[in-house]
C-alpha positions as CSV (number, residue, x, y, z in Angstrom):
1,M,-10.0,18.4,27.2
2,L,-9.9,20.4,24.0
3,Y,-12.7,19.9,21.4
4,V,-11.6,20.6,17.8
5,G,-13.8,20.8,14.7
6,L,-12.1,20.2,11.3
7,D,-13.4,21.1,7.9
8,L,-11.4,19.7,5.0
9,S,-11.2,21.0,1.5
10,R,-8.8,20.4,-1.3
11,K,-6.3,23.1,-0.4
12,R,-6.8,23.8,3.3
13,L,-8.0,22.3,6.6
14,D,-10.0,24.8,8.7
15,W,-10.1,24.2,12.4
16,Q,-11.6,25.6,15.6
17,A,-10.8,24.6,19.2
18,L,-13.2,24.9,22.1
19,S,-12.8,24.4,25.8
20,A,-15.0,22.2,27.9
21,A,-17.0,25.3,28.8
22,G,-17.5,26.2,25.1
23,E,-15.0,29.0,25.0
24,R,-13.2,29.5,21.8
25,L,-9.5,28.8,22.3
26,G,-8.2,29.0,18.7
27,I,-9.2,29.2,15.1
28,G,-7.2,29.0,11.9
29,E,-6.3,26.9,8.8
30,V,-3.4,24.7,7.8
31,P,-2.5,22.8,4.6
32,P,-4.1,19.4,4.5
33,D,-0.8,17.5,4.3
34,A,1.5,15.8,6.8
35,D,3.5,18.9,7.6
36,G,0.3,21.0,8.1
37,L,-1.2,18.5,10.4
38,A,2.0,18.2,12.4
39,G,2.0,22.0,12.8
40,L,-1.6,21.9,14.1
41,V,-0.7,19.2,16.6
42,R,2.3,21.3,17.9
43,R,0.1,24.4,18.2
44,L,-2.7,22.8,20.2
45,G,-0.4,20.5,22.1
46,D,1.0,23.4,24.1
47,A,-2.1,23.4,26.3
48,G,-1.1,20.0,27.6
49,E,-4.7,18.6,27.4
50,G,-6.2,15.8,25.6
51,V,-7.8,16.5,22.2
52,L,-11.1,15.2,20.8
53,A,-11.4,16.2,17.1
54,V,-14.3,15.7,14.7
55,I,-14.2,15.8,10.9
56,E,-17.0,15.0,8.5
57,S,-16.9,11.9,6.3
58,M,-15.5,12.8,2.9
59,S,-12.6,11.9,0.6
60,G,-9.4,12.6,2.4
61,A,-10.9,12.4,5.9
62,R,-9.3,9.1,6.6
63,F,-5.8,10.5,6.0
64,V,-6.4,13.3,8.5
65,H,-7.9,10.8,11.0
66,D,-4.9,8.5,10.8
67,R,-2.2,11.2,11.0
68,L,-3.8,12.9,14.0
69,E,-4.4,9.6,15.8
70,L,-0.8,8.8,15.4
71,A,-0.1,12.1,17.2
72,G,-2.2,11.0,20.1
73,W,-5.5,12.7,19.3
74,D,-8.9,11.1,19.6
75,V,-10.4,11.7,16.2
76,R,-14.0,10.9,15.2
77,I,-15.4,10.9,11.6
78,A,-19.0,12.1,11.6
79,D,-21.7,11.3,9.1
80,A,-22.2,14.5,7.1
81,L,-25.9,14.0,6.4
82,K,-26.7,13.3,10.1
83,V,-24.6,16.4,11.2
84,R,-26.8,18.5,9.0
85,G,-29.9,16.9,10.5
86,I,-28.7,17.6,14.0
87,A,-27.6,21.1,13.4
88,P,-29.2,22.7,10.3
89,L,-27.6,26.0,9.4
90,A,-29.1,29.1,7.8
91,C,-25.6,30.4,7.1
92,K,-23.0,27.8,6.2
93,T,-19.3,28.6,6.0
94,D,-16.1,26.5,6.7
95,R,-15.6,28.3,10.0
96,I,-19.2,27.7,11.1
97,D,-18.9,24.1,10.1
98,C,-15.8,23.8,12.3
99,W,-17.6,25.4,15.2
100,V,-20.6,23.0,14.8
101,L,-18.4,20.0,14.8
102,A,-16.5,21.2,17.8
103,E,-19.8,21.8,19.7
104,L,-21.1,18.3,18.8
105,A,-17.9,16.9,20.2
106,R,-18.2,18.9,23.4
107,L,-21.8,17.9,23.9
108,G,-21.2,14.2,23.0
109,L,-23.5,14.3,20.0
110,V,-21.2,13.2,17.2
111,P,-23.0,10.9,14.7
112,E,-19.9,8.8,14.3
113,I,-19.5,6.4,11.4
114,W,-17.9,2.9,11.4
115,L,-14.3,2.9,10.2
116,P,-13.0,-0.2,8.4
117,S,-9.7,-1.7,9.6
118,P,-6.6,-1.4,7.3
119,R,-7.2,-5.1,6.3
120,V,-10.7,-4.4,5.2
121,R,-9.6,-1.2,3.4
122,A,-7.0,-3.2,1.5
123,E,-9.7,-5.8,0.5
124,R,-12.0,-3.1,-0.7
125,E,-9.3,-1.5,-2.8
126,R,-8.5,-4.8,-4.5
127,A,-12.2,-5.5,-5.3
128,R,-12.9,-2.0,-6.4
129,F,-9.8,-1.7,-8.6
130,R,-10.9,-4.8,-10.5
131,L,-14.3,-3.2,-11.1
132,H,-12.6,-0.1,-12.3
133,L,-10.6,-2.1,-14.9
134,V,-13.8,-3.9,-16.0
135,K,-15.6,-0.6,-16.5
136,H,-12.8,0.6,-18.8
137,R,-12.8,-2.6,-20.7
138,R,-16.5,-2.5,-21.2
139,A,-16.3,1.1,-22.5
140,L,-13.7,0.1,-25.1
141,K,-15.8,-2.9,-26.2
142,N,-18.8,-0.6,-26.6
143,R,-16.8,1.8,-28.7
144,I,-15.8,-1.1,-31.1
145,H,-19.4,-2.2,-31.4
146,S,-20.3,1.4,-32.2
147,I,-17.7,1.6,-35.0
148,L,-19.0,-1.6,-36.6
149,F,-22.6,-0.3,-36.4
150,Q,-21.5,3.0,-38.1
151,Y,-20.0,1.1,-41.0
152,G,-22.8,-1.5,-41.3
153,V,-20.6,-4.4,-40.4
154,P,-22.8,-7.3,-39.0
155,N,-21.6,-9.4,-36.1
156,P,-22.4,-13.1,-36.8
157,T,-20.4,-14.3,-33.7
158,S,-21.8,-14.6,-30.2
159,D,-18.6,-13.1,-28.8
160,L,-17.0,-10.3,-30.9
161,F,-13.8,-10.5,-28.9
162,G,-13.4,-14.3,-29.0
163,L,-11.4,-16.2,-31.7
164,G,-14.1,-15.9,-34.4
165,G,-14.7,-12.2,-33.6
166,R,-11.0,-11.4,-33.6
167,R,-10.7,-12.9,-37.1
168,L,-13.6,-10.8,-38.3
169,L,-12.0,-7.6,-36.9
170,A,-8.6,-8.4,-38.4
171,R,-10.3,-8.7,-41.9
172,L,-12.0,-5.3,-41.7
173,A,-10.7,-2.5,-44.0
174,L,-11.8,0.6,-42.2
175,P,-10.7,4.1,-43.2
176,E,-8.5,6.2,-40.9
177,P,-8.8,7.2,-38.1
178,W,-11.3,4.4,-37.3
179,S,-8.8,1.7,-38.2
180,S,-6.3,3.0,-35.8
181,T,-8.9,3.4,-33.1
182,L,-10.0,-0.2,-33.5
183,A,-6.4,-1.5,-33.3
184,A,-5.6,0.7,-30.2
185,S,-8.8,-0.4,-28.5
186,L,-8.1,-4.1,-29.1
187,A,-4.5,-3.6,-27.7
188,L,-5.9,-1.9,-24.6
189,I,-8.5,-4.6,-24.1
190,D,-5.8,-7.3,-24.2
191,T,-3.8,-5.4,-21.6
192,L,-6.9,-5.0,-19.3
193,D,-7.7,-8.7,-19.7
194,E,-4.3,-9.5,-18.3
195,Q,-4.7,-7.1,-15.4
196,I,-8.2,-8.3,-14.6
197,E,-7.1,-11.9,-14.6
198,R,-4.3,-11.1,-12.2
199,C,-6.7,-9.3,-9.9
200,E,-9.1,-12.2,-10.0
201,G,-6.3,-14.6,-9.1
202,E,-5.5,-12.5,-6.0
203,L,-9.1,-12.3,-5.0
204,R,-9.4,-16.1,-5.3
205,A,-6.3,-16.7,-3.3
206,L,-7.2,-14.2,-0.5
207,G,-10.8,-15.3,-0.5
208,A,-9.9,-18.9,0.5
209,E,-8.6,-17.6,3.8
210,H,-11.5,-15.1,4.4
211,P,-13.9,-16.0,7.1
212,Y,-17.0,-14.8,5.1
213,V,-16.2,-15.8,1.5
214,P,-16.6,-19.7,1.8
215,L,-20.1,-19.2,3.2
216,L,-21.0,-16.6,0.7
217,L,-20.2,-19.0,-2.1
218,T,-23.0,-21.3,-0.8
219,C,-25.6,-18.5,-1.7
220,P,-27.2,-18.8,-5.1
221,G,-25.8,-16.5,-7.7
222,I,-22.6,-15.6,-5.8
223,G,-19.2,-16.6,-7.3
224,W,-15.6,-15.8,-6.2
225,V,-15.5,-12.2,-7.4
226,L,-18.9,-11.2,-6.0
227,A,-18.2,-13.1,-2.7
228,F,-15.0,-11.2,-2.1
229,T,-16.6,-7.9,-3.1
230,I,-19.6,-8.4,-0.8
231,A,-17.4,-9.5,2.1
232,S,-15.0,-6.6,1.8
233,E,-17.9,-4.0,1.5
234,I,-19.7,-5.4,4.5
235,G,-16.6,-5.6,6.7
236,D,-17.5,-6.7,10.3
237,I,-21.1,-8.1,9.9
238,S,-21.6,-8.2,13.7
239,R,-21.9,-4.3,13.6
240,F,-25.4,-4.8,12.1
241,A,-27.9,-5.6,14.9
242,S,-30.4,-7.3,12.5
243,A,-30.8,-8.4,8.9
244,R,-33.0,-5.3,8.4
245,K,-30.1,-3.0,9.3
246,L,-27.9,-4.7,6.8
247,V,-30.5,-4.4,4.1
248,G,-30.9,-0.7,4.9
249,Y,-27.1,-0.3,4.6
250,T,-27.1,-1.7,1.1
251,G,-29.4,1.1,-0.2
252,L,-31.8,-1.4,-1.9
253,C,-34.8,0.0,0.1
254,P,-37.2,2.4,-1.5
255,R,-37.7,5.9,-0.2
256,V,-40.8,6.3,2.0
257,D,-42.6,9.6,2.7
258,Q,-45.5,9.2,5.1
259,S,-47.5,12.0,6.6
260,G,-51.1,11.5,7.8
261,E,-53.0,9.9,4.9
262,R,-50.2,10.4,2.5
263,D,-47.9,7.5,1.7
264,R,-45.5,7.9,-1.1
265,R,-42.9,5.3,-2.2
266,G,-40.0,6.6,-4.3
267,P,-36.9,5.2,-6.0
268,L,-34.1,3.4,-4.1
269,R,-32.4,5.3,-1.4
270,K,-28.9,4.2,-2.7
271,N,-27.2,5.0,0.6
272,G,-24.2,2.8,1.6
273,P,-21.5,1.5,-0.7
274,N,-22.3,1.5,-4.4
275,H,-20.1,-1.5,-5.0
276,L,-22.1,-3.6,-2.4
277,R,-25.4,-2.7,-4.0
278,W,-23.9,-3.5,-7.5
279,A,-22.6,-6.9,-6.3
280,L,-26.0,-7.9,-4.7
281,V,-27.9,-6.9,-7.8
282,E,-25.5,-8.8,-10.1
283,A,-25.8,-11.9,-7.8
284,A,-29.6,-11.5,-7.8
285,H,-29.8,-11.7,-11.6
286,S,-28.1,-15.1,-11.5
287,A,-30.0,-16.2,-8.4
288,A,-33.3,-15.5,-10.2
289,R,-32.8,-18.8,-12.0
290,H,-32.6,-20.8,-8.8
291,P,-35.8,-22.6,-7.8
292,H,-36.0,-20.7,-4.5
293,Y,-36.0,-17.3,-6.2
294,R,-37.5,-18.1,-9.6
295,P,-41.2,-17.5,-8.4
296,I,-40.2,-14.0,-7.4
297,R,-39.0,-13.1,-10.9
298,E,-42.0,-14.8,-12.6
299,R,-44.4,-12.9,-10.3
300,M,-42.7,-9.5,-11.0
301,R,-42.7,-10.2,-14.7
302,A,-46.4,-11.0,-14.7
303,R,-47.2,-7.9,-12.8
304,H,-44.9,-5.3,-14.4
305,G,-43.9,-6.8,-17.7
306,Q,-40.7,-8.5,-18.9
307,K,-38.2,-5.6,-18.7
308,R,-39.4,-3.7,-15.6
309,G,-40.4,-6.9,-13.8
310,T,-36.9,-8.4,-14.2
311,K,-35.3,-5.2,-12.7
312,L,-37.7,-5.1,-9.8
313,A,-37.2,-8.9,-9.2
314,A,-33.4,-8.3,-9.0
315,I,-33.9,-5.7,-6.3
316,E,-36.2,-7.9,-4.3
317,I,-33.9,-10.9,-4.6
318,G,-30.9,-8.7,-3.7
319,R,-32.7,-7.7,-0.4
320,R,-33.4,-11.3,0.4
321,L,-29.8,-12.3,-0.4
322,A,-28.6,-9.6,2.1
323,E,-30.9,-11.1,4.7
324,A,-29.7,-14.6,4.1
325,I,-26.1,-13.4,4.2
326,W,-26.7,-11.8,7.6
327,H,-28.2,-14.9,9.1
328,R,-25.5,-17.2,7.7
329,E,-22.5,-15.1,8.6
330,L,-23.7,-14.1,12.0
331,S,-24.5,-17.7,13.0
332,E,-21.1,-18.8,11.7
333,A,-19.4,-16.0,13.6
334,R,-21.1,-17.0,16.8
335,S,-20.2,-20.7,16.3
336,R,-16.5,-19.6,15.7
337,R,-16.5,-17.6,18.9
338,S,-18.1,-20.6,20.9
339,R,-15.5,-23.0,19.4
340,G,-12.7,-20.6,20.4
341,G,-14.1,-20.4,23.9
342,E,-14.3,-24.2,24.2
343,R,-10.7,-24.5,23.1
344,R,-9.6,-21.9,25.7
345,E,-11.4,-23.8,28.4
346,Q,-9.7,-27.1,27.3
347,T,-6.2,-25.5,27.3
348,P,-4.5,-26.3,30.6
349,A,-3.4,-23.4,32.6
């Protein structure tokens, strides 16, 4: 068995191969593209042994993983933070990183991360692209509000971009180049509205067949878009051994630093997918109006004030929503498996 450590950068992929005894068998670099990876496979395939390769989690690592696995390699993606915790280095270079990853593979100490399936990756891309479009639309709307504020134009309508607001914007006589900026921004907003509506239609159609989305819709504050986003970011919920593990994955837990008599609590850890954390906080703001969660918001507001208390309540409610999601989805998954087992038993041989 060969053990290969891979260190990926934008223009090259460094590698180092070790034997089972820890002897260095090869070292080098290749372009991080399909041809470069194929050349690496041919070079190390001459030994006629199996290959276990390790690469740290980063942008582009999944492409390397997929290409090398198609070539017959066993490829693991390691958690970069945990790798540094296992093997802290005084001198850090690309070649040393490759050696460290190869050694971890040889010793069986790779802190491997969970890899979503192609289906889950496609779901995440749809949900994340919609959020990307919404972010750009919000930036354009904020720019228009800024232009009106600069020229002292009041906004008497509740929605500046509804029918009444559009009539107000059409009557404005702004000098150049602000007039052109306003017209171009409105045209881009209309285009983004069409694309976002199309994305939401796809999410609604795909969510109807998703095993998690129908149950997520029963949670307070979660609609179609948030349900699909949460489901795609969680992936396989059975990989979390407890509700506490899922809450930790969301990054909604505060940092804790305890040593002796010292106990410091800091800001949120913010590990895990940013989109999952955003979706849970968005759902929490709506769920705060539900009778079950309203006392939490009222208690936080009374203790910390209106503004800060509302934010802290959203974080607390987001954690509780994550716990509720784990219990609901896992119980439903177990019932689906039991129903499937009963159907198999009833099927005649």
